C-alpha positions as CSV (number, residue, x, y, z in Angstrom):
1,M,0.0,0.0,0.0
2,R,1.3,3.5,-0.8
3,E,2.5,5.4,2.2
4,D,0.0,8.3,1.7
5,V,-2.9,5.9,1.4
6,Y,-1.7,4.1,4.5
7,R,-1.4,7.3,6.5
8,K,-4.8,8.5,5.3
9,K,-6.4,5.3,6.6
10,I,-4.7,5.8,10.0
11,I,-6.1,9.4,10.1
12,E,-9.6,8.2,9.2
13,Y,-9.4,5.5,11.9
14,M,-8.3,8.1,14.5
15,Q,-11.0,10.6,13.5
16,K,-13.7,7.9,13.7
17,N,-12.5,6.8,17.2
18,L,-12.0,10.3,18.5
19,K,-15.7,10.9,17.9
20,K,-16.4,7.8,19.9
21,G,-14.6,9.3,22.9
22,Y,-11.2,7.7,22.7
23,T,-8.2,9.9,23.4
24,L,-5.6,10.6,20.8
25,E,-2.9,9.2,23.0
26,S,-4.7,5.9,23.5
27,L,-5.4,5.5,19.8
28,K,-1.7,6.3,19.0
29,W,-0.5,3.6,21.4
30,A,-3.2,1.1,20.3
31,L,-2.1,1.5,16.6
32,I,1.6,1.2,17.5
33,G,0.9,-1.9,19.6
34,Q,-0.9,-3.4,16.6
35,G,2.2,-3.1,14.5
36,Y,1.6,0.2,12.7
37,S,4.8,2.2,12.1
38,R,5.5,4.8,14.8
39,T,6.5,7.3,12.0
40,S,3.1,6.9,10.2
41,V,1.2,7.1,13.5
42,D,3.1,10.3,14.6
43,Y,2.5,11.8,11.2
44,A,-1.3,11.1,11.5
45,V,-1.3,12.7,15.0
46,Q,0.4,15.8,13.6
47,E,-2.1,16.0,10.7
48,L,-5.0,15.6,13.1
49,N,-3.7,18.3,15.4
50,K,-3.3,20.7,12.4
51,E,-6.9,19.9,11.3
52,L,-8.3,20.4,14.8
53,A,-6.4,23.8,15.0
54,R,-7.9,24.9,11.7
55,K,-11.4,24.0,12.8
56,A,-11.0,25.7,16.2
57,E,-9.7,28.9,14.4
58,K,-12.6,28.7,12.0
59,Y,-15.2,28.4,14.8
60,Y,-13.5,31.2,16.8
61,Y,-13.8,33.6,13.9
62,L,-17.4,32.6,13.2
63,S,-18.3,33.2,16.8
64,M,-16.6,36.6,16.8
65,E,-18.7,37.5,13.7
66,L,-21.9,36.6,15.5
67,Q,-21.2,39.0,18.4
């Protein structure tokens, strides 16, 4: 499997399970424990953090416009 597809699947898995209430840290270690590469898991965590920061910034500006 290509590395970018592999990482995308990890990111999708993490997004789905974050919505279920699992912590990012617990998902990270679960994936590493199941044999996923630490580099790919760390990359997925970085990408998720970037995405969450973008969403938080977007919601912040939207809330400021409503005031």
